RODO-2510 file (C-alpha; in nm, 4 decimals, decimal comma):
residues 194
     n   res          X          Y          Z
     1     x    13,0355     9,5726     7,8527
     2     x    12,9629     9,5741     8,2268
     3     x    12,6599     9,3666     8,3288
     4     x    12,3839     9,5639     8,5006
     5     x    12,3551     9,5405     8,8756
     6     x    12,0453     9,4238     9,0609
     7     x    11,7776     9,6498     9,2083
     8     x    11,6727     9,5605     9,5632
     9     x    11,3985     9,7302     9,7655
    10     x    11,4250     9,6882    10,1429
    11     x    11,1007     9,7961    10,3049
    12     x    10,8933     9,7493    10,6179
    13     x    10,7055     9,9480    10,8795
    14     x    10,8619    10,2906    10,9251
    15     x    11,1638    10,2609    11,1524
    16     x    11,5409    10,2640    11,1317
    17     x    11,5667     9,8876    11,0737
    18     x    11,5145     9,8988    10,6966
    19     x    11,7855    10,1636    10,6574
    20     x    12,0300     9,9689    10,8750
    21     x    11,9611     9,6428    10,6916
    22     x    11,9815     9,8039    10,3461
    23     x    12,3117     9,9725    10,4319
    24     x    12,4495     9,6446    10,5705
    25     x    12,3360     9,4592    10,2588
    26     x    12,5113     9,7121    10,0345
    27     x    12,8308     9,6793    10,2414
    28     x    12,8191     9,2992    10,2106
    29     x    12,7989     9,3027     9,8297
    30     x    13,1123     9,3509     9,6163
    31     x    12,9804     9,6602     9,4279
    32     x    12,6719     9,8254     9,5708
    33     x    12,5121    10,1571     9,6608
    34     x    12,2483    10,2299     9,9242
    35     x    11,9811    10,4852     9,8339
    36     x    11,7810    10,5948    10,1385
    37     x    11,4325    10,7288    10,0601
    38     x    11,4454    10,9538    10,3671
    39     x    11,7632    11,1172    10,2346
    40     x    11,5920    11,1799     9,8989
    41     x    11,2902    11,3276    10,0833
    42     x    11,5289    11,5543    10,2756
    43     x    11,6377    11,7179     9,9501
    44     x    11,3175    11,9223     9,9562
    45     x    11,4321    12,2409    10,1284
    46     x    11,1046    12,4317    10,1216
    47     x    10,7529    12,3353    10,0294
    48     x    10,7704    11,9853    10,1740
    49     x    10,4280    11,8322    10,2218
    50     x    10,3567    11,7127    10,5740
    51     x    10,4119    11,3397    10,6140
    52     x    10,0997    11,1237    10,6183
    53     x     9,9003    10,9285    10,6704
    54     x     9,6795    11,0287    10,5197
    55     x     9,8819    11,1782    10,2386
    56     x     9,7626    11,4992    10,0811
    57     x     9,7740    11,5372     9,7028
    58     x    10,1055    11,7257     9,7438
    59     x    10,2306    11,4527     9,9763
    60     x    10,1504    11,1816     9,7242
    61     x    10,3145    11,3807     9,4439
    62     x    10,6301    11,4250     9,6551
    63     x    10,6312    11,0552     9,7438
    64     x    10,6195    10,9681     9,3736
    65     x    10,8966    11,2205     9,3025
    66     x    11,1052    11,0608     9,5797
    67     x    11,0582    10,7125     9,4357
    68     x    11,1280    10,8339     9,0830
    69     x    11,4496    11,0033     9,1980
    70     x    11,5632    10,6984     9,3974
    71     x    11,5030    10,4699     9,0996
    72     x    11,6842    10,7103     8,8632
    73     x    11,9906    10,7096     9,0912
    74     x    11,9683    10,3309     9,1182
    75     x    11,9501    10,2875     8,7399
    76     x    12,2559    10,5098     8,6910
    77     x    12,4631    10,2917     8,9222
    78     x    12,3143     9,9672     8,7892
    79     x    12,4288    10,0596     8,4390
    80     x    12,7834    10,0790     8,5789
    81     x    12,7500     9,7300     8,7294
    82     x    12,6583     9,8245     9,0880
    83     x    12,3801     9,6565     9,2809
    84     x    12,1416     9,9302     9,3980
    85     x    11,9690     9,8895     9,7339
    86     x    11,6775    10,1270     9,7996
    87     x    11,5406    10,1563    10,1528
    88     x    11,2004    10,3181    10,1893
    89     x    10,8557    10,2543    10,3300
    90     x    10,6713    10,1052    10,0310
    91     x    10,3703     9,9206    10,1686
    92     x     9,9984     9,8722    10,1463
    93     x     9,7969    10,0164     9,8641
    94     x    10,0975    10,2087     9,7264
    95     x    10,3224     9,9050     9,6785
    96     x    10,1920     9,8423     9,3254
    97     x    10,2687    10,2049     9,2353
    98     x    10,6375    10,1601     9,3246
    99     x    10,6490     9,8412     9,1162
   100     x    10,4966    10,0385     8,8260
   101     x    10,7841    10,2874     8,8476
   102     x    11,0353    10,0013     8,8184
   103     x    10,8569     9,7922     8,5531
   104     x    10,9649     9,6229     8,3321
   105     x    11,3040     9,5983     8,5078
   106     x    11,3700     9,3122     8,7498
   107     x    11,3174     9,3949     9,1173
   108     x    11,4122     9,2141     9,4365
   109     x    11,1800     9,2935     9,7292
   110     x    11,2718     9,2332    10,0933
   111     x    10,9946     9,3078    10,3437
   112     x    11,0993     9,3351    10,7085
   113     x    10,8462     9,2659    10,9837
   114     x    10,5343     9,0589    11,0072
   115     x    10,2495     9,2611    11,1569
   116     x    10,0781     9,5943    11,1187
   117     x     9,7974     9,7248    10,9010
   118     x    10,0155     9,8444    10,6126
   119     x    10,1954     9,5106    10,5948
   120     x     9,8603     9,3309    10,6029
   121     x     9,7577     9,5091    10,2798
   122     x    10,0915     9,4618    10,1033
   123     x    10,1062     9,1916     9,8355
   124     x    10,2910     8,8838     9,9634
   125     x    10,5644     8,8944     9,7001
   126     x    10,9388     8,8819     9,7395
   127     x    11,1179     8,7768    10,0576
   128     x    10,9410     8,8462    10,3884
   129     x    11,1509     8,8268    10,7053
   130     x    11,0604     8,8585    11,0730
   131     x    11,3380     9,0688    11,2220
   132     x    11,2268     9,1207    11,5824
   133     x    11,5076     9,0057    11,8091
   134     x    11,7378     8,9253    11,5159
   135     x    12,0626     9,1165    11,4697
   136     x    12,1123     9,3193    11,1509
   137     x    12,4132     9,1025    11,0622
   138     x    12,2081     8,7816    11,0784
   139     x    11,9297     8,9434    10,8739
   140     x    12,1761     9,0597    10,6062
   141     x    12,3254     8,7095    10,5866
   142     x    11,9789     8,5582    10,5428
   143     x    11,8955     8,8089    10,2671
   144     x    12,2183     8,7267    10,0843
   145     x    12,1496     8,3535    10,1143
   146     x    11,7910     8,3916     9,9886
   147     x    11,8164     8,6875     9,7476
   148     x    11,6877     8,4812     9,4540
   149     x    11,3604     8,4307     9,6472
   150     x    11,3194     8,8096     9,6639
   151     x    11,2985     8,8579     9,2856
   152     x    10,9556     8,9521     9,1554
   153     x    10,8180     8,9882     8,8050
   154     x    10,7340     9,3576     8,7664
   155     x    10,5312     9,2895     8,4539
   156     x    10,2719     9,0927     8,6547
   157     x    10,0034     9,2839     8,8461
   158     x    10,0565     9,3125     9,2210
   159     x     9,7332     9,3305     9,4146
   160     x     9,7069     9,4347     9,7779
   161     x     9,6098     9,1575    10,0142
   162     x     9,3065     9,1770    10,2382
   163     x     9,3739     9,2993    10,5924
   164     x     9,4224     9,0164    10,8380
   165     x     9,3439     8,9928    11,2049
   166     x     9,6260     9,1283    11,4205
   167     x     9,8630     8,8794    11,5742
   168     x     9,9479     8,8968    11,9417
   169     x    10,1464     9,2136    12,0052
   170     x    10,0711     9,3665    11,6662
   171     x     9,8859     9,6858    11,5938
   172     x     9,5168     9,7143    11,5127
   173     x     9,4088     9,6450    11,1573
   174     x     9,2500     9,9901    11,1257
   175     x     9,3657    10,1518    10,8033
   176     x     9,6598    10,3849    10,8524
   177     x     9,7536    10,4365    10,4896
   178     x     9,7036    10,7200    10,2425
   179     x     9,3794    10,7368    10,0515
   180     x     9,3720    10,5574     9,7173
   181     x     9,5964    10,7647     9,4889
   182     x     9,4775    10,9404     9,1760
   183     x     9,7270    10,8064     8,9199
   184     x     9,6438    11,0738     8,6639
   185     x     9,8877    11,3207     8,8173
   186     x    10,1778    11,0863     8,8858
   187     x    10,5053    11,2664     8,8087
   188     x    10,7147    11,1171     8,5348
   189     x    10,4332    10,8989     8,4051
   190     x    10,2128    10,9405     8,1051
   191     x     9,8516    11,0063     8,1887
   192     x     9,7417    10,8533     7,8601
   193     x     9,5460    10,5407     7,9491
   194     x     9,5161    10,4121     7,5901
***
């Protein structure tokens, strides 16, 4: 029987860096796939909700569908022994929701960047790396060397952190995230709270 591969989330403020790093990480592993959340979002041909923030109810539903689809693809490859690397913006108040989709499976989290309001409200779990001025190759090597530090326990609650004061050169700490989601309509999840 083939051992299951690992699940790795590479996230950070919305830019091309997380995609580049995730793709490089997948290339550096012996058997790996890269699942890009933006590619999954692009599968919606008509009826796409406008991107937030703030997210509309349709936008939140489509975000949850995107994560559910990415995780389903990842699990398919993991069962065949591939490591699955998902790149997507999973920050702030919605981070715990992504972890809920994965739970109880193991998850490795790599957070790229150090400043910004969404990062300030993201639980400090997994491996956090400052990537400004660092080449993608060096970042991938550091992730590979420290991947064990990125593993989180998805059965433990993950609480958002309180916003912090901005560091020099960072954005304001004004909220720029979707409103608190209503979990009762989450696709693929039971709404039974018992």
